[in-house]
ROPA-255916 format. One record per residue: residue number from 1; x, y, z of N, C-alpha, C in turn. Coordinates in Angstrom, 3 decimals, m for minus. Each point is the difference from the previous one (the first is absolute). Example, Ala and Ser with C-alpha at 12.3 -4.5 7.8 and 13.67 -1.06 7.14 Angstrom:
# residues 2
{loro 1; {13.190; m5.690; 7.800}; {m0.890; 1.190; 0.000}; {0.900; 1.200; 0.000}}
{loro 2; {m0.350; 1.050; m0.720}; {0.820; 1.190; 0.060}; {m0.770; 1.090; 0.730}}
END
This chain:
# residues 106
{loro 1; {m62.219; 66.543; 29.021}; {1.076; m0.360; 0.587}; {0.699; 0.456; 1.502}}
{loro 2; {m0.337; m1.226; 0.758}; {0.133; 0.692; 1.582}; {1.455; 0.781; 0.287}}
{loro 3; {0.342; 0.953; 0.887}; {0.904; 0.401; 0.278}; {0.518; m0.333; 1.550}}
{loro 4; {1.362; m0.502; m0.078}; {0.487; m0.470; 1.181}; {0.585; 1.233; 0.679}}
{loro 5; {m0.366; 0.353; 1.001}; {0.405; 1.327; 0.907}; {0.970; m0.560; 1.286}}
{loro 6; {1.375; 0.100; 0.032}; {0.635; 0.088; 1.250}; {0.616; 0.920; 0.712}}
{loro 7; {m0.753; 0.082; 1.380}; {0.938; 1.251; 0.784}; {0.902; m0.347; 0.618}}
{loro 8; {0.971; 1.098; 0.444}; {0.841; m0.246; 0.469}; {0.329; 1.159; 1.025}}
{loro 9; {0.077; 0.188; 1.329}; {0.431; 1.234; 0.810}; {1.258; 0.184; m0.334}}
{loro 10; {0.766; m0.655; m0.546}; {1.322; 0.559; m0.011}; {0.753; m0.810; m1.671}}
{loro 11; {0.193; 0.599; m0.754}; {m0.064; m0.913; m1.316}; {1.823; 0.681; m0.352}}
{loro 12; {0.603; 0.334; 0.612}; {1.425; 0.566; m0.508}; {0.780; m1.088; m0.561}}
{loro 13; {0.223; m1.201; 1.032}; {0.589; m1.059; m0.339}; {m0.370; m0.823; m1.060}}
{loro 14; {m1.333; m0.161; m0.263}; {m1.001; m0.554; m1.213}; {0.762; 0.608; m1.124}}
{loro 15; {m0.131; 1.078; 0.204}; {m0.169; 1.222; m1.297}; {1.359; m0.257; m0.546}}
{loro 16; {1.087; m0.256; 0.722}; {1.550; m0.171; m0.353}; {0.241; m1.321; m0.622}}
{loro 17; {m1.087; m1.309; 0.288}; {0.367; m0.973; m0.314}; {m0.913; m0.638; m1.371}}
{loro 18; {m1.011; 0.868; m0.103}; {m0.805; m0.249; m1.170}; {m0.445; 1.158; m0.820}}
{loro 19; {m0.307; m0.134; m0.974}; {m0.308; 0.874; m1.267}; {m1.972; 0.133; 0.053}}
{loro 20; {m0.528; 1.391; 0.406}; {m1.103; m0.476; m0.369}; {m0.758; 1.165; m0.975}}
{loro 21; {m0.808; m0.338; m1.058}; {m0.377; 1.112; m1.155}; {m0.191; 1.359; 0.964}}
{loro 22; {m1.074; m0.056; 0.654}; {m0.715; 1.119; 0.626}; {0.110; m0.231; 1.243}}
{loro 23; {0.320; 0.934; 0.847}; {0.287; 0.331; 1.499}; {m1.038; 0.981; 0.563}}
{loro 24; {m0.789; 0.108; 0.747}; {m0.961; 0.935; 1.001}; {0.945; 0.315; 1.253}}
{loro 25; {0.132; 1.013; m0.092}; {1.302; 0.709; 1.094}; {m0.788; 1.086; 0.633}}
{loro 26; {0.124; 0.073; 1.398}; {0.147; 0.896; 0.975}; {1.104; 0.674; m0.124}}
{loro 27; {m0.161; 1.168; 0.948}; {1.252; 0.782; 0.047}; {0.414; m0.356; 1.509}}
{loro 28; {m0.678; m0.116; 1.084}; {0.571; 0.068; 1.062}; {0.034; m1.739; 0.304}}
{loro 29; {0.906; m0.392; 0.123}; {0.168; m1.451; 0.280}; {0.917; m0.380; 1.105}}
{loro 30; {m0.346; m1.048; 0.651}; {1.644; m0.484; 1.138}; {0.997; m0.017; m0.090}}
{loro 31; {1.098; 0.915; 0.162}; {1.053; 0.044; m0.010}; {0.898; 0.568; m1.580}}
{loro 32; {m1.062; 0.517; m0.790}; {0.544; 0.515; m1.376}; {m1.192; 0.512; m0.511}}
{loro 33; {0.318; 1.324; m0.775}; {m0.878; 0.965; m0.521}; {m0.573; m0.679; m1.512}}
{loro 34; {m0.915; m0.179; m0.213}; {m0.473; m0.507; m1.290}; {0.434; 0.664; m1.041}}
{loro 35; {0.559; 1.382; m0.440}; {1.206; 0.735; m0.788}; {1.178; m1.075; m0.109}}
{loro 36; {0.573; m0.180; 0.863}; {1.067; m1.275; m0.006}; {m0.399; m0.773; m0.537}}
{loro 37; {m0.827; m1.077; 0.550}; {m0.442; m1.249; m0.857}; {m0.095; 0.205; m1.090}}
{loro 38; {m0.873; 1.283; m0.676}; {m0.320; 0.109; m1.454}; {1.292; 0.276; m0.590}}
{loro 39; {1.099; 0.810; 0.587}; {1.429; 0.036; m0.851}; {0.649; m1.391; m0.028}}
{loro 40; {m0.551; m0.833; 0.553}; {0.894; m1.385; 0.104}; {m0.923; m0.994; m0.839}}
{loro 41; {m0.821; 0.090; m0.393}; {m0.993; m0.817; m0.929}; {m0.219; 0.562; m1.038}}
{loro 42; {m0.026; 1.204; m0.396}; {m0.539; 0.838; m1.099}; {0.545; m0.731; m1.461}}
{loro 43; {1.033; m0.512; m0.100}; {0.754; m0.943; m1.228}; {m0.633; m0.757; m0.354}}
{loro 44; {m0.789; m0.697; 0.995}; {m0.823; m1.666; m0.272}; {m1.330; 0.071; 0.570}}
{loro 45; {m0.474; 0.812; 0.471}; {m1.678; 0.139; 0.266}; {m0.413; 1.269; m0.099}}
{loro 46; {m1.620; 0.035; m0.380}; {m0.339; 1.031; m0.327}; {m0.671; 0.664; 1.469}}
{loro 47; {0.040; 0.800; 0.336}; {m0.360; 0.703; 1.673}; {m0.985; 0.821; m0.557}}
{loro 48; {m1.303; m0.069; 0.895}; {m1.033; 0.770; 0.256}; {0.275; 0.364; 1.256}}
{loro 49; {0.086; 1.356; 0.878}; {m0.273; 0.570; 1.267}; {m1.519; m0.082; 0.037}}
{loro 50; {m0.424; m0.493; 1.233}; {m0.928; 0.242; 0.714}; {m0.061; 0.550; 1.267}}
{loro 51; {m0.227; 1.389; 0.209}; {0.453; 0.493; 1.369}; {m0.701; 1.239; 0.881}}
{loro 52; {0.097; 0.097; 0.941}; {m0.803; 1.462; 0.301}; {0.569; 1.488; 0.079}}
{loro 53; {1.190; m0.543; m0.642}; {1.185; 1.331; m0.139}; {m0.214; 0.752; m1.501}}
{loro 54; {m0.515; 1.015; m0.005}; {0.177; 0.625; m1.577}; {1.227; 0.516; 0.078}}
{loro 55; {0.806; 0.551; 0.830}; {1.336; 0.639; m0.420}; {1.251; m0.632; m0.360}}
{loro 56; {m0.328; m1.443; m0.014}; {1.190; m0.605; m1.177}; {m0.541; m0.684; m0.970}}
{loro 57; {m0.475; 0.716; m0.760}; {m0.552; m0.337; m1.258}; {0.933; 0.223; m0.906}}
{loro 58; {0.612; 1.230; 0.032}; {1.156; 0.259; m1.189}; {1.390; m0.899; 0.286}}
{loro 59; {m0.116; m0.504; 1.322}; {1.303; m0.745; 0.024}; {m0.210; m1.156; m0.414}}
{loro 60; {m1.427; m0.469; 0.258}; {m0.154; m1.514; m0.258}; {0.208; m0.154; m1.818}}
{loro 61; {m0.333; 1.029; m0.519}; {m0.118; m0.131; m1.679}; {1.559; m0.221; m0.313}}
{loro 62; {1.248; 0.899; 0.987}; {0.810; 0.010; m0.165}; {0.845; m1.128; m0.003}}
{loro 63; {m0.715; m0.946; 0.666}; {0.518; m1.433; 0.151}; {m0.715; m0.630; m1.028}}
{loro 64; {m0.611; m0.063; m1.145}; {m1.115; m0.483; m0.707}; {m1.006; m0.700; 0.270}}
{loro 65; {m0.535; 0.371; 0.963}; {m1.319; m0.158; 0.182}; {m0.856; m0.066; m0.936}}
{loro 66; {m0.945; m1.013; m0.200}; {m1.034; m0.015; m1.086}; {m1.188; 0.848; 0.223}}
{loro 67; {m0.354; 0.356; 1.247}; {m0.976; 0.578; 0.484}; {0.213; 0.305; 1.607}}
{loro 68; {m0.967; 1.086; 0.465}; {0.400; 0.327; 1.295}; {m1.685; 0.381; 0.520}}
{loro 69; {m0.534; m0.970; 0.936}; {m0.896; 0.432; 0.361}; {m0.243; 0.083; 1.199}}
{loro 70; {m1.080; 1.091; 0.652}; {m0.220; 0.491; 1.089}; {m1.326; m0.675; 0.743}}
{loro 71; {0.368; m0.614; 1.255}; {m1.394; m0.600; 0.532}; {m0.693; 1.386; 0.602}}
{loro 72; {m1.086; m0.518; 0.039}; {m0.954; m1.215; m0.649}; {m0.050; 0.117; m1.288}}
{loro 73; {0.468; m1.332; m0.648}; {m0.089; m0.353; m1.244}; {m1.065; m0.755; m0.567}}
{loro 74; {m0.697; 0.474; m0.763}; {m0.982; m0.565; m0.752}; {m0.276; m1.004; m0.908}}
{loro 75; {m0.599; m1.098; m0.223}; {0.333; m1.156; m0.838}; {0.331; 0.161; m1.453}}
{loro 76; {m0.690; 1.231; m0.466}; {0.054; 0.494; m1.307}; {1.704; 0.581; m0.225}}
{loro 77; {0.454; 0.890; 0.941}; {1.483; 0.343; 0.221}; {0.870; m1.144; 0.254}}
{loro 78; {m0.260; m0.672; 0.383}; {0.922; m1.503; 0.221}; {0.108; m0.696; m1.620}}
{loro 79; {m1.299; m0.306; m0.175}; {0.145; m0.839; m1.480}; {0.895; 0.735; m0.817}}
{loro 80; {m0.515; 1.398; m0.044}; {0.899; 0.753; m1.133}; {1.631; 0.153; 0.212}}
{loro 81; {0.156; 0.028; 1.472}; {1.628; m0.391; m0.117}; {0.235; m1.274; m0.128}}
{loro 82; {m0.644; m1.040; 0.070}; {0.702; m1.552; m0.196}; {m0.153; m0.268; m1.610}}
{loro 83; {m0.899; 0.886; m0.598}; {m0.259; m0.308; m1.425}; {1.627; 1.037; m0.901}}
{loro 84; {m0.073; 0.810; 1.022}; {1.427; 0.852; m0.818}; {1.140; m0.822; 0.270}}
{loro 85; {0.084; m0.737; 1.322}; {1.151; m0.623; 0.516}; {0.206; m1.378; m1.196}}
{loro 86; {m1.173; m0.666; m0.424}; {m0.552; m1.268; m0.760}; {1.019; 0.463; m1.370}}
{loro 87; {m0.421; 1.262; m0.311}; {0.356; 0.498; m1.444}; {1.105; 0.006; m0.031}}
{loro 88; {0.970; 0.696; 1.134}; {1.330; 0.007; m0.208}; {1.038; m1.075; 0.098}}
{loro 89; {m0.796; m0.886; 0.294}; {0.511; m1.377; 0.264}; {0.012; m1.049; m1.099}}
{loro 90; {1.053; m0.671; m0.380}; {m0.126; m0.939; m0.893}; {m0.575; m1.175; m0.069}}
{loro 91; {m0.224; m0.685; 1.376}; {m0.427; m1.302; 0.113}; {m0.645; 0.086; 1.898}}
{loro 92; {m1.271; 0.069; 0.140}; {m0.217; 0.000; 0.970}; {m1.028; m1.351; 0.339}}
{loro 93; {0.435; m0.378; 1.378}; {m0.673; m1.424; 0.176}; {m0.689; 0.436; 1.366}}
{loro 94; {m1.298; 0.529; m0.632}; {m1.171; 0.478; 1.147}; {m0.091; m0.542; 1.178}}
{loro 95; {m0.133; m1.511; m0.260}; {0.071; m0.793; 1.352}; {1.407; 0.404; 0.905}}
{loro 96; {0.729; 0.291; m0.808}; {1.191; 0.181; 1.147}; {m0.064; 1.802; 0.680}}
{loro 97; {m0.787; 0.486; m0.446}; {m0.336; 1.492; 0.658}; {0.439; m0.056; 1.604}}
{loro 98; {0.724; 0.720; 0.325}; {0.436; m0.047; 1.511}; {m0.300; 1.770; 0.390}}
{loro 99; {m0.972; m0.189; 1.326}; {0.019; 1.414; 0.495}; {0.810; m0.141; 1.276}}
{loro 100; {1.073; 1.545; 0.205}; {0.682; m0.235; 1.137}; {m0.932; 0.929; 0.415}}
{loro 101; {m0.556; 0.047; 1.331}; {m0.537; 0.819; 0.947}; {0.712; 0.418; 1.098}}
{loro 102; {0.072; 0.923; 0.736}; {0.184; 0.406; 1.258}; {m1.092; m0.133; 0.840}}
{loro 103; {m0.116; m1.084; 0.856}; {m1.214; m0.325; 0.670}; {m0.219; 1.050; 1.275}}
{loro 104; {0.592; 0.759; 0.271}; {0.031; 1.334; 0.761}; {m0.699; 1.002; m0.338}}
{loro 105; {0.345; 0.190; m1.403}; {m0.417; 1.184; m0.290}; {m1.455; m0.258; m1.088}}
{loro 106; {m0.998; m0.884; 0.260}; {m0.836; m0.351; m0.936}; {m0.680; 1.050; m0.390}}
END
């Protein structure tokens, strides 16, 4: 089944308006910290952090992150994290999988 990936440079407004099953999230976002975004959406979305910052891992799990991946991320680790998120989600429409990334911190 093909996966549809949508990329946003700033998804804060979108995350407030819609529910996503799984969100891949960086910590350093324009105008807001990724931990704050996770606090706002953790009751309705599974969050996987993908970031360059190791020092926020404990805080990420405090806001119910499913996984915390440190860049560079291998394909194997990414799929393990996605499998974990899918297993924690009752119903996932894989075609609606949305990745929110910060273009500035690729």
